[in-house]
C-alpha positions as CSV (number, residue, x, y, z in Angstrom):
1,M,0.0,0.0,0.0
2,H,1.1,3.6,-0.7
3,D,0.5,6.7,1.3
4,T,-1.6,8.7,-1.2
5,D,-2.8,11.4,1.2
6,V,-0.2,14.0,-0.1
7,P,0.5,14.5,-3.8
8,L,4.1,14.1,-4.8
9,I,3.9,16.9,-7.3
10,E,1.1,19.4,-7.8
11,A,0.1,22.5,-9.7
12,R,-2.3,24.9,-8.0
13,A,-3.7,27.7,-10.1
14,L,-0.4,27.6,-12.0
15,S,0.4,29.9,-14.9
16,A,3.7,29.6,-16.7
17,G,5.3,30.6,-20.0
18,Y,8.1,32.5,-21.6
19,G,8.9,36.2,-21.3
20,S,5.7,37.9,-20.4
21,Q,3.5,35.4,-22.3
22,P,1.8,32.6,-20.4
23,V,1.4,29.3,-22.2
24,V,-0.6,27.5,-19.5
25,R,-3.1,29.3,-17.3
26,D,-4.7,28.5,-13.9
27,L,-3.6,24.9,-14.1
28,D,-4.7,22.5,-11.3
29,L,-3.1,19.1,-11.5
30,E,-1.6,16.5,-9.1
31,V,0.2,13.2,-9.1
32,R,0.1,10.9,-6.1
33,P,2.2,7.9,-5.1
34,G,1.5,4.7,-7.1
35,E,-0.4,6.3,-9.9
36,V,0.2,7.1,-13.6
37,V,-1.4,10.3,-14.8
38,A,-1.7,11.0,-18.5
39,L,-1.5,14.6,-19.8
40,L,-3.0,14.8,-23.3
41,G,-3.4,17.6,-25.8
42,P,-2.5,18.8,-29.3
43,N,0.8,20.3,-30.3
44,G,1.1,23.8,-28.7
45,A,-1.4,23.0,-25.9
46,G,1.3,23.6,-23.2
47,K,2.2,20.1,-22.2
48,T,5.9,20.5,-22.2
49,T,5.6,23.9,-20.5
50,T,3.6,22.2,-17.8
51,L,6.3,19.6,-17.2
52,R,9.0,22.2,-17.1
53,A,7.1,24.3,-14.6
54,L,6.4,21.3,-12.4
55,S,10.0,20.1,-12.6
56,G,11.6,23.4,-11.6
57,G,13.0,24.0,-15.1
58,L,10.6,27.0,-15.5
59,L,9.4,29.3,-12.7
60,P,5.7,29.9,-12.4
61,M,4.3,33.3,-13.3
62,H,1.4,32.9,-10.9
63,G,0.1,30.1,-8.7
64,E,2.2,27.3,-7.2
65,A,4.2,24.3,-8.2
66,R,4.3,22.0,-5.2
67,W,6.9,19.3,-4.7
68,L,6.6,16.7,-1.9
69,G,3.7,18.5,-0.4
70,E,5.3,22.0,-0.2
71,P,5.5,25.0,-2.5
72,S,8.8,24.9,-4.2
73,R,10.9,27.1,-6.5
74,A,13.8,24.7,-6.3
75,P,15.6,24.1,-9.6
76,L,15.4,20.8,-11.5
77,H,18.8,19.6,-10.4
78,R,17.9,20.0,-6.7
79,R,14.6,18.2,-7.2
80,A,16.4,15.4,-9.1
81,R,18.5,14.8,-5.9
82,Q,15.3,14.5,-4.0
83,G,13.8,11.9,-6.3
84,L,12.5,13.6,-9.4
85,A,13.2,12.0,-12.8
86,Y,12.7,13.8,-16.1
87,V,12.8,11.9,-19.4
88,G,12.5,13.8,-22.7
89,E,12.9,12.6,-26.2
90,R,15.9,10.2,-26.4
91,A,17.9,12.0,-23.7
92,V,21.2,10.1,-24.1
93,F,24.8,11.0,-24.4
94,T,25.3,10.1,-28.1
95,R,29.1,10.1,-27.9
96,L,29.2,7.6,-25.0
97,D,28.3,3.9,-25.4
98,T,25.3,2.3,-23.7
99,A,27.3,1.1,-20.7
100,D,28.9,4.5,-20.1
101,N,25.5,6.2,-20.3
102,L,24.3,3.9,-17.5
103,R,27.4,4.6,-15.5
104,V,27.0,8.4,-15.8
105,G,23.4,7.9,-14.6
106,R,24.7,5.8,-11.6
107,V,22.9,2.8,-12.8
108,T,24.4,-0.7,-13.0
109,T,24.2,-2.7,-16.2
110,E,22.6,-5.5,-14.1
111,Q,19.7,-3.2,-13.1
112,A,19.2,-1.9,-16.6
113,L,19.2,-5.3,-18.2
114,E,16.7,-6.6,-15.7
115,L,14.4,-3.9,-16.9
116,F,15.3,-4.0,-20.6
117,P,17.2,-7.2,-21.5
118,E,17.0,-5.9,-25.1
119,L,20.0,-3.7,-24.3
120,A,22.3,-6.6,-23.5
121,K,23.9,-6.8,-27.0
122,R,24.2,-3.1,-27.2
123,L,26.2,-2.2,-24.1
124,R,29.4,-1.3,-26.1
125,T,27.5,0.4,-28.9
126,G,27.6,4.1,-29.1
127,A,24.3,5.6,-27.9
128,G,24.0,7.6,-31.1
129,M,24.0,4.4,-33.1
130,L,21.1,2.9,-31.1
131,S,17.6,2.8,-32.7
132,G,15.1,5.3,-31.4
133,G,13.4,2.6,-29.3
134,E,16.7,1.5,-27.8
135,Q,17.6,5.1,-26.9
136,Q,14.3,5.5,-25.1
137,M,14.9,2.2,-23.2
138,L,18.3,3.5,-22.2
139,S,16.8,6.9,-21.1
140,L,14.0,5.2,-19.1
141,A,16.4,2.6,-17.6
142,R,18.6,5.4,-16.2
143,A,15.5,7.1,-14.7
144,L,13.6,4.1,-13.3
145,C,16.6,2.1,-12.0
146,R,17.3,4.9,-9.5
147,A,13.8,4.4,-8.0
148,P,12.6,7.9,-8.3
149,R,9.6,9.2,-6.4
150,V,8.2,10.9,-9.5
151,L,8.8,10.4,-13.2
152,L,7.9,13.2,-15.7
153,A,8.1,11.9,-19.2
154,D,7.7,14.1,-22.3
155,E,6.6,12.2,-25.5
156,L,8.3,9.0,-24.3
157,S,7.1,7.0,-27.4
158,L,7.4,9.7,-30.1
159,G,8.0,8.0,-33.5
160,L,8.5,4.5,-32.0
161,A,7.0,1.2,-33.1
162,P,3.9,0.0,-31.3
163,L,5.6,-3.0,-29.6
164,V,8.4,-0.7,-28.3
165,V,5.7,1.7,-27.0
166,D,4.1,-1.2,-25.1
167,R,7.4,-2.1,-23.5
168,L,8.1,1.4,-22.3
169,L,4.6,2.0,-21.0
170,R,4.6,-1.3,-19.2
171,A,7.9,-0.5,-17.4
172,V,6.3,2.8,-16.2
173,R,3.2,1.0,-15.0
174,E,5.3,-1.5,-13.1
175,A,7.3,1.2,-11.4
176,A,4.1,3.0,-10.4
177,D,2.8,-0.2,-8.9
178,R,5.9,-0.2,-6.6
179,G,5.0,3.3,-5.4
180,M,6.4,5.8,-7.9
181,G,4.1,8.6,-9.3
182,A,4.3,9.3,-13.0
183,L,3.1,12.1,-15.3
184,L,3.2,11.2,-18.9
185,V,2.8,13.5,-21.9
186,E,1.9,11.0,-24.6
187,Q,0.7,10.9,-28.2
188,H,-0.5,7.2,-28.2
189,V,-3.8,8.1,-26.5
190,R,-5.4,4.7,-26.5
191,K,-2.2,2.9,-25.3
192,V,-1.6,5.3,-22.4
193,L,-5.2,5.0,-21.3
194,D,-4.5,1.2,-20.8
195,I,-2.0,2.0,-18.0
196,A,-3.1,5.3,-16.7
197,D,-5.1,5.9,-13.5
198,R,-6.2,9.4,-14.3
199,V,-6.2,11.7,-17.4
200,Y,-6.0,15.5,-17.9
201,V,-6.8,16.9,-21.4
202,L,-5.0,20.2,-22.0
203,H,-6.1,22.6,-24.8
204,R,-4.8,26.1,-25.5
205,G,-3.1,26.2,-22.1
206,R,-6.1,25.1,-20.0
207,V,-7.3,21.9,-18.6
208,T,-10.6,21.2,-20.5
209,M,-11.3,17.7,-19.3
210,T,-10.2,15.3,-16.5
211,G,-11.3,11.9,-15.3
212,T,-10.3,8.3,-15.2
213,P,-9.7,6.3,-18.4
214,A,-13.0,4.5,-17.8
215,E,-14.9,7.8,-17.6
216,L,-13.3,9.1,-20.7
217,R,-13.3,6.1,-23.0
218,G,-17.0,6.5,-23.9
219,D,-16.2,10.0,-25.3
220,L,-12.8,9.1,-26.7
221,D,-13.7,9.6,-30.4
222,A,-15.1,13.0,-29.6
223,I,-12.1,13.9,-27.5
224,E,-9.6,12.9,-30.2
225,S,-11.5,14.8,-32.9
226,S,-12.1,17.9,-30.8
227,Y,-8.9,18.3,-28.9
228,L,-6.2,15.9,-30.0
229,A,-6.3,15.0,-33.7
230,E,-4.2,17.0,-36.2
231,K,-4.0,17.0,-40.0
232,T,-1.4,18.3,-42.4
233,I,-2.8,21.4,-43.9
234,H,-1.4,22.9,-47.1
235,A,-2.0,26.6,-47.5
236,T,-0.9,29.5,-49.7
237,D,-0.6,32.8,-48.0
238,G,-1.2,36.3,-49.3
239,F,2.2,36.5,-50.8
240,L,1.6,33.2,-52.7
241,R,4.1,31.3,-50.6
242,P,3.3,27.7,-49.9
243,I,2.8,26.9,-46.2
244,E,2.5,23.5,-44.5
245,V,1.3,23.2,-40.9
246,N,0.0,20.5,-38.6
247,A,-3.3,21.7,-37.3
248,P,-5.9,20.3,-34.9
249,T,-9.0,19.2,-36.7
250,R,-11.1,22.1,-35.4
251,K,-11.4,25.5,-37.1
252,A,-10.1,27.5,-34.1
253,G,-7.1,25.2,-33.9
254,L,-6.5,25.7,-37.6
255,R,-6.5,29.5,-37.3
256,D,-4.1,29.4,-34.3
257,A,-1.7,27.0,-36.2
258,L,-1.6,29.2,-39.2
259,A,-1.0,32.3,-37.1
260,R,1.9,30.5,-35.4
261,A,3.3,29.7,-38.8
262,G,3.3,33.4,-39.7
263,V,0.4,33.2,-42.1
264,Q,-1.7,36.4,-42.0
265,R,-4.0,35.7,-45.0
266,V,-4.8,32.5,-46.8
267,V,-5.6,32.4,-50.5
268,S,-5.8,28.6,-50.8
269,L,-6.3,25.8,-48.4
270,G,-6.2,22.0,-48.7
271,G,-4.7,18.7,-47.5
272,P,-2.0,16.5,-49.0
273,G,-2.4,16.3,-52.8
274,G,-4.5,19.4,-52.8
275,T,-7.6,17.7,-51.3
276,P,-9.7,19.5,-48.8
277,P,-8.4,19.0,-45.2
278,G,-11.6,17.4,-43.9
279,L,-11.8,19.4,-40.8
280,S,-14.7,19.0,-38.4
281,D,-17.4,21.2,-39.9
282,D,-18.5,23.4,-37.0
283,G,-20.9,24.8,-39.6
284,F,-18.1,26.1,-41.8
285,H,-18.3,24.0,-44.9
286,P,-17.8,24.3,-47.8
287,L,-14.1,25.1,-47.9
288,Q,-14.5,28.7,-49.0
289,R,-16.5,29.5,-45.9
290,L,-13.8,28.0,-43.8
291,M,-11.2,30.1,-45.6
292,R,-13.2,33.3,-45.0
293,W,-13.4,32.4,-41.3
294,V,-9.6,31.8,-41.2
295,N,-9.0,35.2,-42.8
296,D,-11.5,36.8,-40.3
297,E,-13.6,38.2,-43.2
C-alpha cells in the first residue's frame, strides 16, 4: 500500500510561460504515489511547459508548483537529488556507449538489463547508433533504476513502433505499482489509457477535461477529434508562398496553427495532394466559408 494522502507533485492555479506570455493558465493538476497520470493535448497546448514548470525548469508566473507537499521554486537539479526523474525525447549522451550512459546515470548494467534485456547486446554500442526505441529504453532505464519518487516523461514514445511503446509504458506502470508517481505526456492516447489511473486533457493552455480512463473512454472519439487530432494542412498565403502546418481538426485550432506559422492571410487551403483538409465542420463547410473564417472576413 502507498500513502496517497499527499500529492508528490502538484500545480495549484499555475500559470507559466516564456517572457511575459503565459502558455498554461490556472492549471490544477496532481500526481500521487502509485499512480500514472496522462497529460494529453494537441501540439502547442502547453504540455511540455507544464512539465518544465512542475520540474523546476521554469518558474511559475502565478500560482504554485508544489513538490513533496510543499510550495517549491527549487531548480530541477535539486529536485532530481530529492527523487524527481525527467525523461525527454531520447535523452542520451550520443558520444558515449550504452554502458557508459548507464554509469553516468549511476545505474548498473545489471539493473538496466533486468528492466530492458534488449540492451544486453548493445552495451558497447555508441548511444548515437542505437535505434530510437533502444535510446528511449536507455533513457528510461537510467531514470527508473534509480527508484525515483516521481517520473515526468515528455513524449516517451514519439516516433516509435507500437511494440516498443508497449514495453516502455509497461515499465512505467510496473514502477508505479511499486509506489512511484508518473506524469506522462503521450501521443499514443489509447495505449496510455490502458496503463493510466487518471487523465488530464490540455487545450490552449487550460485543462478542458479530466477523469479516469473508464470515464473518458466513452467519449474518446469526440475527445480525439475535438482536442487531440491533427491533420497536415497545405495553404498558400497572401504572398503566394506555400505553407504546410500540422493543425488540430477544429477550425479554431487551424487559425491558431496558421498564425503561429506566420500566415496572415490564406488564398488557398487544402490537405495532402490538394484535397480539402476534412476538418470538423463546425458549420463552416464548404471550404470557401472556412477560408473566410480563417481570414476573419
